C-alpha positions as CSV (number, residue, x, y, z in Angstrom):
1,M,0.0,-0.1,0.0
2,E,2.8,2.2,0.9
3,I,4.2,1.8,-2.7
4,V,0.9,2.0,-4.5
5,T,-0.2,5.3,-3.3
6,P,3.1,7.5,-4.3
7,V,2.5,5.7,-8.0
8,I,-1.2,6.6,-8.1
9,D,-0.1,10.3,-6.8
10,I,2.7,10.4,-10.1
11,I,0.1,8.8,-12.4
12,S,-2.5,11.4,-11.5
13,R,-0.1,14.6,-11.8
14,V,0.8,12.8,-14.8
15,W,-2.5,13.0,-16.0
16,S,-3.5,16.4,-14.9
17,C,-0.6,17.8,-17.1
18,C,-1.5,15.7,-20.0
19,A,-5.1,17.0,-19.4
20,F,-3.9,20.6,-19.2
21,H,-1.9,20.5,-22.6
22,G,-4.2,18.3,-24.1
23,N,-6.6,21.1,-23.7
24,Y,-4.5,23.4,-26.3
25,L,-5.5,20.6,-29.1
26,C,-9.0,20.0,-27.9
27,E,-10.5,23.4,-27.3
28,L,-8.2,25.1,-30.4
29,K,-11.2,26.2,-32.1
30,Q,-13.4,27.5,-29.3
31,N,-10.4,29.5,-28.1
32,M,-9.9,30.3,-31.7
33,S,-13.3,32.0,-32.0
34,S,-13.1,33.6,-28.5
35,L,-9.9,35.3,-29.3
36,K,-11.5,36.6,-32.6
37,T,-14.4,37.8,-30.3
38,S,-12.5,39.2,-27.3
39,L,-10.1,41.0,-30.0
40,T,-13.5,42.5,-31.3
41,K,-14.4,44.2,-27.9
42,L,-11.0,45.4,-27.3
43,K,-11.1,47.0,-30.5
44,E,-14.0,48.9,-29.5
45,R,-13.0,50.1,-26.2
46,R,-9.6,51.4,-27.9
47,D,-11.7,53.2,-30.3
48,D,-13.8,54.7,-27.7
49,V,-10.8,55.9,-25.7
50,K,-9.1,57.3,-28.7
51,E,-12.3,59.3,-29.6
52,K,-12.6,60.6,-25.7
53,V,-8.6,61.7,-26.3
54,D,-9.0,63.3,-29.8
55,I,-12.0,65.2,-28.1
56,A,-10.0,66.4,-25.3
57,E,-6.8,67.2,-26.8
58,E,-8.4,69.1,-29.7
59,N,-10.7,71.5,-27.5
60,P,-9.2,75.0,-27.5
61,T,-10.6,76.1,-24.2
62,E,-8.6,74.0,-22.3
63,P,-5.2,72.3,-23.4
64,M,-5.4,68.7,-22.4
65,K,-3.1,65.5,-23.3
66,R,-3.5,62.0,-22.8
67,T,-2.1,60.4,-19.6
68,H,0.6,58.3,-19.7
69,E,-1.0,55.6,-18.8
70,V,-3.5,55.7,-21.7
71,S,-0.5,56.0,-23.8
72,G,0.9,53.0,-22.7
73,W,-2.2,51.2,-23.1
74,L,-3.1,52.0,-26.5
75,Q,0.6,51.0,-27.5
76,R,0.2,47.5,-26.0
77,V,-3.4,47.3,-27.8
78,E,-1.5,48.3,-31.3
79,E,1.2,45.4,-30.3
80,L,-1.1,43.0,-29.1
81,E,-3.3,43.4,-32.5
82,Q,-0.3,42.2,-34.8
83,E,0.3,39.5,-32.5
84,V,-3.3,38.4,-33.2
85,E,-2.7,38.9,-37.0
86,R,0.2,36.6,-36.9
87,I,-1.8,33.9,-35.3
88,L,-4.7,34.4,-37.9
89,Q,-2.3,34.1,-40.9
90,K,-0.7,31.1,-39.3
91,E,-4.2,29.3,-39.1
92,E,-5.3,30.8,-42.8
93,A,-2.1,29.2,-44.2
94,A,-2.6,25.8,-43.0
95,S,-6.4,26.2,-44.2
96,N,-4.5,27.1,-47.7
97,E,-2.4,24.1,-47.7
98,G,-5.5,21.8,-47.4
99,G,-5.4,20.9,-43.8
100,S,-6.5,22.7,-40.8
101,Y,-5.1,22.7,-37.2
102,F,-8.3,21.8,-35.9
103,C,-8.2,18.2,-37.4
104,C,-5.2,17.0,-35.7
105,R,-3.8,14.4,-38.6
106,G,-0.3,13.2,-38.1
107,R,2.6,14.2,-35.5
108,K,3.8,17.0,-37.6
109,N,-0.1,18.3,-37.4
110,C,-0.7,17.8,-34.1
111,C,2.5,19.5,-33.2
112,G,1.8,22.4,-34.9
113,A,-2.3,22.2,-34.0
114,Y,-0.7,22.0,-29.8
115,K,1.7,25.4,-30.9
116,L,-0.8,27.1,-32.0
117,G,-3.4,26.0,-29.7
118,K,-1.0,27.1,-26.8
119,S,-0.2,30.8,-28.5
120,V,-4.1,31.0,-29.0
121,A,-4.8,30.8,-25.1
122,K,-2.4,32.5,-23.9
123,T,-3.1,35.5,-26.1
124,R,-6.7,35.5,-25.5
125,N,-6.0,36.1,-22.0
126,S,-3.9,39.0,-22.8
127,V,-6.7,40.4,-24.9
128,E,-9.2,39.9,-22.3
129,N,-6.5,41.8,-19.2
130,L,-5.8,44.4,-21.7
131,W,-9.8,45.0,-22.3
132,E,-10.2,45.1,-18.3
133,E,-7.3,47.4,-18.1
134,G,-8.7,49.9,-20.3
135,N,-11.4,50.8,-18.3
136,F,-10.1,54.2,-17.1
137,K,-11.6,57.0,-15.1
138,D,-9.7,59.7,-16.8
139,V,-8.0,59.3,-20.1
140,V,-6.4,62.9,-20.4
141,E,-5.0,65.6,-18.4
142,K,-4.5,69.0,-18.0
143,S,-1.6,69.9,-20.4
144,Q,1.4,71.9,-18.3
145,L,2.3,74.7,-20.6
146,D,5.5,76.3,-20.1
147,H,4.7,79.5,-18.2
148,V,7.6,81.2,-19.6
149,R,10.4,80.1,-22.0
150,E,13.7,81.0,-21.8
151,I,15.4,82.3,-24.5
152,T,19.1,82.5,-24.9
153,T,20.7,86.0,-25.1
154,H,24.1,87.1,-25.6
155,L,26.2,88.9,-22.5
156,T,24.8,92.6,-22.5
157,I,26.3,95.9,-20.7
158,G,24.3,99.0,-20.1
159,M,20.5,97.6,-20.1
160,E,20.3,97.0,-16.4
161,S,18.5,100.3,-15.8
162,K,16.3,100.2,-18.8
163,L,15.1,96.7,-17.9
164,G,14.3,98.1,-14.5
165,E,12.2,100.6,-15.7
166,V,10.3,98.5,-18.4
167,W,10.1,95.7,-15.4
168,S,8.5,98.5,-13.2
169,S,6.1,99.4,-15.3
170,L,4.9,96.2,-16.1
171,A,5.1,94.6,-12.6
172,D,3.2,97.4,-10.9
173,E,-0.2,96.0,-10.2
174,T,-1.6,99.5,-9.8
175,S,0.0,100.5,-13.2
176,L,-2.7,101.7,-15.9
177,V,0.1,100.7,-18.8
178,R,-1.7,97.9,-20.6
179,I,0.4,98.2,-24.0
180,L,4.1,99.3,-23.9
181,G,6.3,99.9,-26.7
182,L,10.1,99.9,-27.0
183,Y,11.2,101.9,-30.0
184,G,15.1,102.8,-31.3
185,M,17.2,102.4,-34.2
186,G,18.3,99.1,-35.4
187,G,21.0,97.7,-33.7
188,V,20.4,99.7,-30.6
189,G,19.2,96.4,-28.5
190,K,15.7,96.3,-28.5
191,T,15.5,92.8,-29.4
192,T,18.1,91.9,-26.4
193,L,16.0,94.1,-23.9
194,L,13.1,92.2,-25.1
195,K,14.4,89.2,-24.3
196,K,16.1,89.8,-21.3
197,L,12.7,90.9,-20.3
198,N,11.5,87.4,-21.3
199,N,13.5,85.9,-19.0
200,E,12.9,88.2,-16.2
201,F,9.7,86.5,-15.2
202,L,11.9,83.2,-14.5
203,K,13.7,85.1,-11.6
204,R,10.8,87.4,-10.1
205,N,7.5,86.9,-8.4
206,H,5.0,88.1,-10.6
207,Q,0.8,88.2,-11.2
208,F,0.9,86.6,-14.5
209,D,0.0,83.0,-15.9
210,I,2.0,83.0,-18.8
211,V,4.2,84.7,-21.2
212,I,4.3,84.5,-25.0
213,W,7.0,85.2,-27.0
214,V,6.1,86.1,-30.9
215,L,8.8,87.5,-33.5
216,V,6.6,89.3,-35.9
217,S,9.0,90.9,-38.6
218,K,8.9,93.4,-41.4
219,D,6.7,91.6,-43.3
220,L,3.5,90.9,-41.3
221,D,2.0,87.5,-41.5
222,I,-1.0,87.1,-39.2
223,K,-1.2,83.4,-39.4
224,N,2.0,83.1,-38.4
225,V,1.8,85.3,-35.9
226,Q,-1.6,83.4,-34.5
227,K,0.8,79.9,-35.0
228,Q,3.6,81.2,-32.5
229,I,0.8,82.4,-29.8
230,G,-1.1,79.1,-30.6
231,K,2.4,77.0,-30.2
232,S,2.7,78.7,-26.4
233,L,-0.9,78.1,-25.9
234,G,-1.0,74.6,-26.8
235,L,-2.6,75.1,-29.9
236,A,-2.7,74.0,-33.3
237,W,-4.6,73.9,-36.8
238,E,-4.3,73.0,-40.1
239,N,-2.9,75.2,-42.9
240,D,-6.3,76.2,-44.2
241,T,-7.8,77.2,-41.0
242,S,-8.9,80.6,-41.2
243,I,-7.6,83.6,-39.4
244,D,-11.0,84.1,-37.9
245,E,-11.2,80.3,-36.5
246,R,-7.7,80.5,-34.8
247,A,-8.5,83.9,-33.1
248,K,-11.6,82.4,-31.6
249,D,-9.5,79.6,-30.4
250,I,-7.0,82.0,-28.8
251,T,-9.3,84.4,-27.5
252,Q,-11.3,81.1,-25.8
253,V,-8.0,80.1,-23.9
254,L,-6.6,83.9,-23.1
255,K,-9.6,85.6,-21.9
256,N,-9.3,83.4,-18.8
257,K,-5.4,83.9,-18.2
258,K,-3.2,86.5,-17.2
259,F,-0.8,87.1,-19.7
260,V,2.3,89.2,-21.3
261,L,2.3,89.0,-24.7
262,L,5.9,90.1,-26.4
263,L,6.0,91.4,-29.9
264,D,9.8,92.0,-31.5
265,D,10.2,93.7,-34.4
266,I,6.9,95.3,-35.7
267,W,7.2,97.6,-38.6
268,E,3.2,98.8,-38.7
269,R,0.1,98.4,-36.5
270,V,-0.7,94.9,-35.4
271,D,-4.7,94.5,-35.0
272,L,-4.5,92.8,-31.6
273,A,-8.2,91.6,-32.1
274,T,-7.4,90.4,-35.7
275,I,-5.0,87.9,-33.9
276,G,-7.3,86.6,-31.3
277,I,-6.3,88.9,-28.3
278,P,-8.6,89.7,-25.8
279,N,-9.6,93.6,-24.9
280,L,-7.2,95.2,-22.5
281,K,-9.5,98.2,-22.2
282,N,-13.4,98.9,-23.3
283,D,-14.8,101.5,-25.6
284,T,-14.2,104.3,-23.0
285,Q,-10.8,103.1,-22.5
286,E,-11.4,101.9,-19.0
287,I,-9.1,98.9,-18.1
288,I,-10.8,95.6,-17.9
289,N,-7.9,92.9,-18.3
290,I,-4.7,93.1,-16.3
291,S,-3.0,91.4,-19.0
292,R,0.0,93.2,-20.7
293,V,1.6,93.8,-24.1
294,V,4.8,94.7,-25.1
295,F,6.3,95.3,-28.6
296,T,9.4,96.7,-30.0
297,T,9.5,99.2,-33.2
298,R,11.9,101.3,-34.9
299,S,9.8,104.0,-35.1
300,E,8.1,105.9,-32.6
301,R,4.7,106.6,-35.0
302,V,4.3,102.7,-34.9
303,G,3.6,103.2,-31.3
304,G,1.7,105.5,-31.7
305,F,-0.5,103.3,-34.0
306,M,-0.5,100.6,-31.7
307,Q,-1.9,103.0,-28.8
308,A,0.6,102.5,-26.7
309,D,0.1,103.5,-23.2
310,E,3.8,104.1,-22.7
311,I,6.2,104.5,-25.2
312,I,10.0,104.3,-23.7
313,K,13.2,104.8,-26.2
314,V,15.7,102.6,-26.0
315,N,19.1,105.0,-26.8
316,C,22.7,103.9,-27.7
317,L,25.6,103.2,-25.2
318,D,27.3,105.9,-23.4
319,W,30.9,106.0,-23.7
320,D,31.6,104.1,-20.6
321,D,29.4,101.2,-21.7
322,S,30.6,101.2,-25.5
323,W,34.1,100.7,-24.5
324,R,33.1,97.9,-22.0
325,L,31.2,96.3,-24.8
326,F,33.6,96.6,-27.3
327,Q,36.8,95.6,-25.4
328,Q,34.4,92.4,-24.4
329,N,34.2,91.5,-28.5
330,V,38.1,92.3,-29.2
331,G,39.4,90.3,-26.4
332,P,42.3,90.8,-24.1
333,R,44.8,88.7,-26.4
334,A,43.9,91.2,-29.7
335,L,44.2,94.4,-27.3
336,S,47.5,93.6,-26.2
337,C,49.1,92.2,-29.2
338,H,50.6,95.5,-30.4
339,P,51.5,98.7,-28.7
340,N,48.9,100.7,-30.6
341,V,46.0,98.9,-30.4
342,P,44.3,100.0,-27.1
343,E,44.4,103.6,-28.4
344,F,43.5,102.7,-32.0
345,S,40.3,100.5,-30.5
346,K,39.1,103.5,-28.5
347,E,39.2,105.5,-31.6
348,V,37.2,102.8,-33.8
349,A,34.7,102.4,-30.7
350,K,33.8,106.1,-30.8
351,E,33.1,105.5,-34.4
352,C,30.3,103.1,-33.5
353,L,28.3,106.0,-31.7
354,G,27.4,103.8,-28.8
355,L,25.5,101.3,-31.3
356,P,25.7,97.9,-29.7
357,L,25.1,95.8,-32.9
358,A,28.2,97.9,-34.6
359,L,30.5,97.5,-31.4
360,I,29.8,93.8,-31.1
361,T,30.3,93.6,-35.0
362,I,33.4,95.6,-35.5
363,G,35.1,94.3,-32.4
364,R,34.7,90.7,-33.6
365,T,36.1,91.8,-36.8
366,M,39.2,93.4,-35.0
367,A,39.8,89.9,-32.8
368,S,39.6,88.1,-36.0
369,K,41.9,90.3,-38.0
370,T,44.9,90.1,-35.5
371,T,45.0,86.4,-35.8
372,L,44.7,86.2,-39.6
373,Q,47.2,88.8,-40.4
374,G,49.0,89.3,-37.4
375,C,49.1,92.9,-35.3
376,N,52.0,94.5,-37.5
377,T,49.8,95.3,-40.6
378,Q,50.4,99.1,-41.1
379,S,46.7,98.9,-43.1
380,L,45.1,97.9,-39.6
381,F,46.8,100.7,-37.1
382,S,46.6,103.4,-39.7
383,R,46.4,106.8,-38.4
384,N,44.1,107.8,-40.9
385,L,41.4,106.5,-39.6
386,H,38.6,107.8,-41.3
387,Q,40.2,106.4,-44.3
388,S,40.7,103.2,-42.7
389,F,38.6,99.9,-43.5
390,Q,37.9,99.5,-40.0
391,V,36.0,102.6,-40.0
392,R,34.5,102.2,-43.3
393,L,33.4,98.8,-42.4
394,V,31.9,100.8,-39.1
395,K,29.9,102.8,-41.1
396,Y,28.6,100.3,-43.3
397,I,27.4,98.3,-40.0
398,F,25.8,101.7,-38.9
399,S,24.2,102.3,-42.6
400,I,22.4,98.4,-42.3
401,T,20.9,99.2,-39.1
402,T,19.7,102.9,-39.8
403,N,18.5,102.4,-43.6
404,I,21.0,104.9,-44.3
405,S,22.4,104.1,-48.2
406,F,26.2,102.9,-47.5
407,H,26.8,104.5,-51.0
408,T,25.8,107.9,-49.4
409,I,27.8,107.3,-46.2
410,L,31.2,106.6,-48.3
411,S,30.5,109.7,-51.0
C-alpha cells in the first residue's frame, strides 16, 4: 500500500498535466473563436478611448493631453493586435495547404496544432486582460504649458537701468499701462532688451499666468503670428484654418488667463483683435484686463498706431558702456598684441556711436583680424582713421541698422 499511493499520485499528476496541455488541442477551435470575439471588444474599447482623447486634446478652451497610462495602453493594444494577426495568418496558411490545425492528422500536424493552441489561449487571456485595463476613469489630464520659455541672449552691458524701468511698469499692479512700446534705431538692442524682459519673469515673482514671445518682423503675417501664439498655448491648426477661426481659439484660452504678450520687431500696426488677443480696455478706455502687451519697433509712430499707453526710447550706449562692450568683443589677446591697439581701438569704438550691434560686430572683426594678419599690419593701425577699412566697415554696419545708403556714407 505504501508503494501504491505514490504511484497513483504520480499518475494523477501526469494525467493532469496531459489533460491541461491536451486542452490546447481539444479547445483550439473554441479558443480561436473566443480570441476573435475578445479582440473585437478590445478594438471597440480602444476606439472609444481614442475618441475621448481626440475630443479632449482638440478642445481649444482648455489644453489637455492623454495620460501616460493611456498612451502605454494604446501602444500595448497595437502590439497585441499585430500578434493576433500573426496567429490568424498561421491558421489561414494551414487552411490554404488543404488542412487545418482543428483536425489533428499526423505527428507534424498535431505538434503545430499544439503550439498554435497554446499561443491562442495565452493571447486570448492577454486580450481580455488588456480589455479590463482599458476601463479608465480619466483618459486625459491638463497640459502643463511652459509658464515662461527661456530665451538665450548674449552677454549685455548697459541695459540694467532700462530693464528695471520696463519691469517696474509691468509689475506694478496699480499701473494703468496695458500696452508698452520700446522704440529705437536698428541694432540698438531692443530685441535683446525684450529677451531679457522675457527671462526676467523666470527670476521674479509676478501676477501673470503665461508669457508669450512672438517674432513679427517686417512682412506682417497674421497666420504666422497666430501660429507662434498657438504653440505657447498648446493650440494647433491645419494650414487652411482661417484667421477668424484661429482668433476664436486664441481668445477662448487667453480670456481666462493673465498673460504678457511680447511682440518683437513690428513695422506697422498689428491689430490685436484680429489675432485673437482679448480687449485690455473697453470703448471708454477703462481697464478691463490685467494682462500686458509689449512690443519693439524702430519707429515711434508705430507706437502711436498701436495705441501704446507708454513708449520708451532705447538709446545708444554711453561711452563707458560702449568701451566695455567693445573690449569684451575684441578680447584681451587682440588688445595686447601691439602697443598701438588700445588707442586705435578706442578711436574705432567711438566711431560706433554707442550702437551695440556695431560695437559687437567691429569688435569681433578686429579680434579675427589680428589672428589672421598679425599685429604689425600698417593698414590695420593706420592713423588716418577716416580712410581706414575698419572705420568704413563701422559706417557700413551703421548704415544697415539705420536704413541709410552705404554709398551715401562713403561719398
